[in-house]
C-alpha positions, 0 to 999 in steps of 0.5 A: 704760432700759438693760437689765440684759441689755445690755453697754456697751462705750463708752469715752465712758461711763468717767470722764475720766480712765479714758478716758485711762487705757484709751486710754494702755494700749492705745497702750502695747500696740499699741506692744509688738506687742499689737494683738489685744485690744478692749473687751468692757465699760465702764460698768455700772448698780447694776442690772446688777451686781446682775443679774451677781452673781445669776448662779450664785447665786440665777440659772442659771450660772457665776458671773460676778461676786465682788462687788455693788460694781464699779468698773464702776458708778463708770465707773473700770473696764473689761473686755477680751477678746483676738481669735482664734484666740487664746482669748478671755481668753488668760493669756499676751496679758493677763498681758502686758497686765497687766504695762503697765497695772502701769506705768501705774498701773491695776490689773490683775484678774490680781493680785487674790487668787484668791477676786477674781481676775479677768483681764480686768478693768483699773481707776483708783483715783479720784486716778489720773494719767497716770504722768511721761513717759507721753501719748497720742502720737496717735490711739489706736483702741481696738476694742470687737469682735474684728475690728478691730485695735488701732491708734496713729495718730501726728499728721496731717501731710498726706500725711506719712509716719511710721516707727511703733515696733512692739515691736522692729520698725518700720512705715511708716503714711501720712497721711490719702487723702480716698478709700479708692480714693486710698488702694487706689491707693497700695497697688498701687503699693506692691507694683508698685515692690516697696516693702512687700509688699501683702500685708501692707499694711493699709488702715484707715479714720479720721474719714472718710478714708483710711491704709495701714499696712505690715507690719514692717520690721528697723529704722529705717533699713530704714524710712526707706530705704522712706520715702524710696523711696516719696517717689521714687517719687511715691506719697506727696507728701512724706514723714518718719520719726520713732520713736514 
């Protein structure tokens, strides 16, 4: 039996609809340039909810919840936080995420009255469905700690390269490499040929394989030009650009 003091951050413990809602939220956040948020809690047993409710009431400490009937226990809620160097519950970032959640039909605790205000909290109603026009565009990496960035990995096409919308800017994202050595070599080539500033190229793991993601380019055209140069110099076998 899981201890009431143990926090669950596993997205798979939520309902299928809540998992989709959470992934859509993180997808739209990263597209808006918000990639420094992470999950701090998903499912809670009723015993854990009771335990948290007691804190600041019958048990020492500050109050951490206002209710005994949270949707965490029904697997339809999750909490998030913001990675350093920002404050853990940076209200500017959480407000931006809350505004995106509203468009998706996801409830944000930051819109609740002061008596129940809960800025890190997000949940969905029992009848939630993805709004028209919103769907998962690829693999969404939802971090459960502050060391990992949110990522949207568009469908793999071998060694294809894709222009990924980053708010008003663009990044170039590679397809997968079999080993980390291969992707490291590609990163070095980008720096050698000055196709991308190697200091801003990130290497990420994706299901046992590896990708690189460049820093931002001002326009889609500039990102396409970078892709063309990567292709010309043989850094990649072939490439294409899409607007996310």
